C-alpha positions in Angstrom: 0.0 0.2 0.0 1.6 3.3 -0.9 1.4 6.6 1.1 -1.5 8.1 -0.7 -3.8 5.1 0.0 -2.4 5.1 3.7 -3.4 8.9 3.9 -6.7 8.3 2.8 -7.1 5.5 5.5 -6.1 8.1 8.1 -8.6 10.8 7.2 -11.2 9.8 9.9 -8.4 10.0 12.5 -7.3 13.3 11.2 -10.9 14.6 11.2 -11.4 13.4 14.8 -8.2 15.1 15.9 -9.0 18.2 14.1 -12.6 18.5 15.3 -11.2 18.2 18.9 -8.5 20.9 18.1 -10.8 23.5 16.5 -14.3 22.7 17.9 -16.5 22.8 14.8 -16.9 20.6 11.9 -16.6 23.2 9.2 -13.2 24.6 10.7 -11.9 20.9 11.2 -12.8 19.9 7.6 -10.8 23.0 6.6 -8.0 22.0 8.8 -7.8 18.5 7.3 -7.9 19.6 3.9 -5.1 22.3 4.6 -3.2 19.3 6.3 -3.6 16.7 3.5 -2.6 19.4 0.9 0.5 20.3 2.8 1.4 16.9 3.3 0.9 15.9 -0.4 3.2 18.9 -1.3 5.7 17.8 1.2 5.5 14.0 0.7 9.1 14.0 -0.4 10.0 15.0 3.2 8.3 11.8 4.7 10.6 9.1 5.7 9.4 5.7 4.5 9.2 3.2 7.0 8.3 5.7 9.8 4.7 6.2 11.4 2.8 8.1 8.7 0.1 8.8 11.2 2.5 10.7 13.4 3.9 12.5 10.5 0.4 13.8 9.4 -0.4 14.8 13.0 2.8 16.9 12.9 1.7 18.5 9.7 -1.7 19.1 11.2 -0.4 20.5 14.3 2.1 22.9 12.4 -0.9 24.0 10.2 -3.1 24.8 13.1 -0.4 26.5 15.0 0.4 28.6 11.8 -3.5 29.6 11.6 -3.7 30.4 15.3 -0.7 32.5 15.0 -1.9 34.4 12.0 -5.3 35.1 13.9 -4.1 36.0 17.5 -1.4 38.5 18.3 -0.9 37.3 21.9 -2.3 34.3 23.9 -1.5 34.5 27.7 -1.3 31.1 29.4 -1.8 32.7 32.7 -5.4 34.1 32.2 -7.9 33.1 34.8 -9.9 30.1 33.6 -13.7 31.0 33.7 -16.1 28.6 35.5 -18.2 26.3 33.9 -21.7 25.7 35.2 -22.2 22.8 37.6 -23.5 19.6 35.7 -27.1 19.2 35.9 -28.4 15.5 36.2 -30.1 15.2 33.0 -27.7 12.7 31.6 -24.3 11.8 30.0 -24.9 14.2 27.1 -24.4 17.1 29.3 -21.3 15.7 30.7 -19.8 15.3 27.3 -20.9 18.8 26.4 -19.2 20.1 29.5 -16.1 18.1 28.9 -16.0 19.4 25.3 -16.2 22.9 26.6 -13.6 22.4 29.3 -11.1 21.1 26.8 -11.7 24.1 24.7 -10.8 26.3 27.5 -7.3 24.6 28.0 -4.4 26.4 26.6 -3.6 25.3 23.1 -0.4 23.5 24.0 -2.0 21.5 26.8 -5.2 20.6 24.7 -2.8 19.3 21.8 -1.0 17.1 24.3 -4.2 15.8 25.8 -6.0 15.1 22.8 -3.0 13.0 21.2 -2.4 11.1 24.4 -6.1 10.3 25.2 -8.0 10.5 22.0 -5.5 9.3 19.5 -3.7 6.8 22.1 -0.3 8.0 21.1 2.9 7.2 23.3 4.4 10.1 25.2 7.3 9.7 22.8 5.3 9.8 19.7 3.5 12.9 21.0 7.0 14.5 21.8 8.0 13.8 18.2 4.7 15.0 16.7 4.9 18.2 18.5 8.6 18.7 18.3 8.9 19.1 22.1 10.9 17.1 24.9 9.1 14.1 26.6 9.2 15.8 29.8 7.3 18.8 28.4 4.5 16.2 27.2 4.3 14.8 30.6 4.2 18.4 32.3 1.6 19.7 29.7 -0.5 16.5 30.3 -0.4 16.7 34.1 -1.4 20.4 34.0 -4.3 19.7 31.4 -5.7 16.9 33.5 -5.6 18.9 36.6 -7.3 22.0 34.9 -10.0 19.7 33.4 -10.6 18.1 36.8 -11.2 21.5 38.3 -13.4 22.8 35.4 -15.5 19.7 35.5 -15.9 20.4 39.3 -16.8 23.9 38.7 -13.7 25.2 40.7 -11.5 27.9 39.7 -7.6 27.0 39.4 -6.2 27.4 43.0 -2.7 28.8 43.3 -0.2 26.2 44.6 1.9 29.0 46.4 2.1 28.8 50.1 2.3 31.8 52.4 5.6 31.7 54.3 6.0 33.8 57.4 
């Protein structure tokens, strides 16, 4: 099977990851199209025998980052996270909706790591290669993302970890 056929087989995974990254179906489809276009143009840079999925996720990540940088002048990582409403007991669909909103509130760097590890079931090493960051940074971002998600899902603001010393 050649790379083109393998790329076609990976489109559903690319769409799922893109949807989680950008939030809406239309933007996700645009991101997948831009990713495949860039990947096709740069296919000569792909090393045969390596993980095509990881390479495509790297391309997608880079395309997404470029789009975000083009639309946002600054993005502060230290902004206070807004609180989500407490979950009503109507059912699981509300939990999924709240989780989707909480994930969207995460900083882009943490959201990318969280989605690649949990949604795409990638190893820390593969995520580090995909995002071009050290493996320790992957673990740190994942830990912070999980903690922020936990607090957001509980409806709590992020607490400061600093202690008062007298």
